[in-house]
Each structure stands twice: as C-alpha cells, then as structure tokens.
N, C-alpha and C positions, 0 to 999 in steps of 0.2 A: 851735210846739205847737198852733196853731189859734186863738190869742188875739191875734195880731198884726194890725195894721191895714193893713200894706203887704205884699203877697205877695212871696215870693222868686222867683228865676228858676226856671223849670221845670227839673226834674232836679237841683235843689240837694240836697245830702246832708243829710237831716233825721233821720238816726240820732243816737243820743246822742253817739257820737264825732264825728259831723259837726257837731252843735250846739256841742260843746265847742271844736272848732276855730274856730267863728264867735266864740265868747266870747273866745278868745285873740286873734283878729284885732281884735276891738273894743277890747280893752285896749291892744293895740299902737297902734292908730289914735289912741286917746285919750291915749297917752303915760303910761299907768298901769302901774307896775311890779308891785306885789303888792297883793292885796286880801283882805279877810275875806269868805269865801264862806259864805252861809247858804242852805240848800236845803230845800224842803218838797215832799212828794208826788212827782210825777215830776220836779220841779225838784231834789229831793234826789238822785234817781238821776243827773241831769245834773251836780250838784255833785260827786258821787263820781267820775264819769267825767272831768270837767274836772280835778279834783285829781290823779287818777291819771296823766293825760296831760301836765299842766302844773304839776307840784308847785312849780316855781320861781316861779309866779305867785300862790301861795296863802300868805298870812301866817298865817291861822287858818281853821279849818273848823268850822261848826256844822250839824249835821244834825237836822232835826225829822222827824216821821213821814214816811217815804219808801219808795219802791220800792227794794228791795235784794236781793242774792243771787238766789234763784230767783223772788222775788216781783216780777217786772217783765214786763208790767204787773201791778198788784195782782190777786191771784187772783180777786176778784169781777168784774174787768173783762175777763178773758181772753176770754169769749164775745163781748164787744163788739168786741174786736180782730179776731176772725175774721169778724164781720159786715162789718167795714170792707173786706174783700176783695170784697164784693158791690157791683157798680157801682150808684151812685145811693143806697146806703144812708145815707151821711152827709147827703146833701142832704135826703132824706126825714126823717131823724132831727132835723135842726135846726129843722124846721117846728114841732115841739112846744115848742121853747124860746121861741117867740113868745108863749107864754102865761105870765103872771106866776106862777100857782100851780105850774106845772111847774118854772120856774126856782127858786122858793123850795124846793120839795120836793127837787130834786136837790142843791141847795146844803146843805140841812140833813142830808143823808146823811153829810156830812163835817164839819159845823160845828154846834156847840151854840148859837151866837149867830146871831140873824137879821141879815141884811144888807139895807140899803135896796134896793128893786128897781131904782132908777136905776143903782146900782152894778153889780148883776147884769146888767142889760141892757147896760151899757157893756162888760162882760166878754164877753158872748156875741155882740155885734153883728158883729164881724168875720166870724165863720164864718156868721152868718145872712145877711149882706148880700153877701159877696164870694165868688164861686165859685172864684176862684184861691186864696183863703185856705182854703177847704174842701179844695181839692186838696192844699195843704200839710199840713193836718190829717190827711188820709188817709195821705199819705206818712209822716208822723211816726208815726202809730199802727201802721201796717204794719211799720215798721222796729224797733219795740220788741222787745227780746229779752233774756232773762236772761243771755245770754252776755256782754253788755256790763257788767252790774252784777257778775257773778261775776268777770270779768277785772279790773274796777276794784278789787274787794275784795282780790284777791291783790296788786295793786300798792300798796294802801294799808297793808298790814301794815308796822308799824314807822314809820308817819308821824311825823316828828320835829318837828312844830310844834303849837302849842296847838290842842286840839280838844275839842268837847263834843257829846254826843248828847242832845237834848232831846226826850223822847218822852212819849206818853200811851197809856192802854189804848184800843185801837180795833180793830174787826173788820178793818180794811184792812191794818194793818201789825203783824206780831207783835212783842211785847216781846222775844222771844228774839233778834230781829234787832238791836234796839237794844243789847242786851248784847254781841252779837258785834261790832258796829261800834265800840262804845266800847273793846273789848279790842284790836281791830285798830289803832285810831288811837292807842291809849295815852292816851285822853282820859277825861273823867268822864261818867257817865250821870246826867242830871237828869230825874226823872219829874214830870210836871205833872198835876195833878188837874183835874177839871171842864173838859175840853177834848175836842173831836173831833179828827179827823185834820188839819184845817186849824188847827193850833195857833197859827200867827202871827196868825190872825184872832181866835181864841177867847181867847188869853192873851198879847197882844202885850207887855204890860209885863214879865211874868215872863221871856219869851224875851229881851227887850231887856236885862234885868239879867244874864242868863247871858252874852250877847255882851259887855257891859261888863266883866264879871269876866274874860272871856277876853282882852280887850284890855289888861288890867292885867298880864298875864303877859308877861314880856320875850321 
C-alpha cells in the first residue's frame, strides 16, 4: 500500500483481491490456520475482501472506519486517485511529506490524537526514499475500485462467525455503511466517541476491549 520497506516484484497484483491473496499465502507460509482480522481505513476494505475470498481463514472479523461499498477509495480521496495516473505526480507529492508540519497536518485529518513525528516519519519514509515503493503505491491506488468492496459485501452476507463493526462519526466513512456492514455480518455495532477515522490510534483500549469480547464468543 506504499508503506512497505521492501518493494514487490514489478507487475505484482496490488489490487485488493491481489493483496488478499498475498495475506493468505503469508498465513500458509507461517503455518497459521485461522486468525482474528481487524481492519481500518483501506486496511478495512482489504479485511472485507480477504474475508470474502478466504472465509475459512477468518475466526473473527472486526471492522473499524473503513472503505466499503461505493466508498472505495474514500470519496474525499477520489480526485487524488485520478492524479495518480499522471506520470511523476506521486514522486512530486511525496516531497511535501519531508516537512514535519505537513505530516502532522495530513495525519490530523484522520486522527484526533497527535502522534510523535518520528513515528510519522517512519511511516512515510519508504515512499519518500524508494522509487520502487512509490511505483507500488501508484499501482495500488490505481487499482482501487468500489467493485471489489461491493463484491465483498455480497459475499459477506450471512457471515457465520463472530463479527463487530466499531465505528465513529467521521467525514470519511458514513455511519450508514457501519450499520449495513453490521447487518450483513450478523454482528454488533459499537459506536466510539471522541475519535477520528484512525480509531485504532485514537481509542486503542476501547477497540481492544471489543476484540476481547469477541474472542470470548465460542
């Protein structure tokens, strides 16, 4: 997704279904049978696609504010996706992330809690420093499409394992999507206050408690 330190082979499938296949391969390689999947933001879209493609690998599913249904990429980011088709745009755009104020500003668009700049810098360094990682980022963004999240939503209807949707009021991800996801999954909806879209960063303890509750379900 552009935050990895080692670039993939050129031409790798970086669509959401392609990344879901990579996750399944990783679990196979590690000898892990089933996992509790927790997804946030575009990672939440990936969690939906992974669960739809590999339901036998998922013991429980937790979705926090995420791209879903028609909102993939998130509606406010759709113009940026189009700009990624312009050669050199991402390389030029990453230059501004060399400035701490820019990194903090962009992060606070999705989080109510400040994060130490060394953490933010570590997050953005791969795309800043490695042209091959920027190539992967471009491929990932260009491949984003609501057809993948819509297809996943259809496959998730009647999901028969413990599931929870942990959401908050945010301009990025509609609350109506949280309700629809909870209904599709047959899970419960837990609404968190005082949080931005990056709920795992803003309210980690509350999210962890929901995951613990889910793990107590047989």
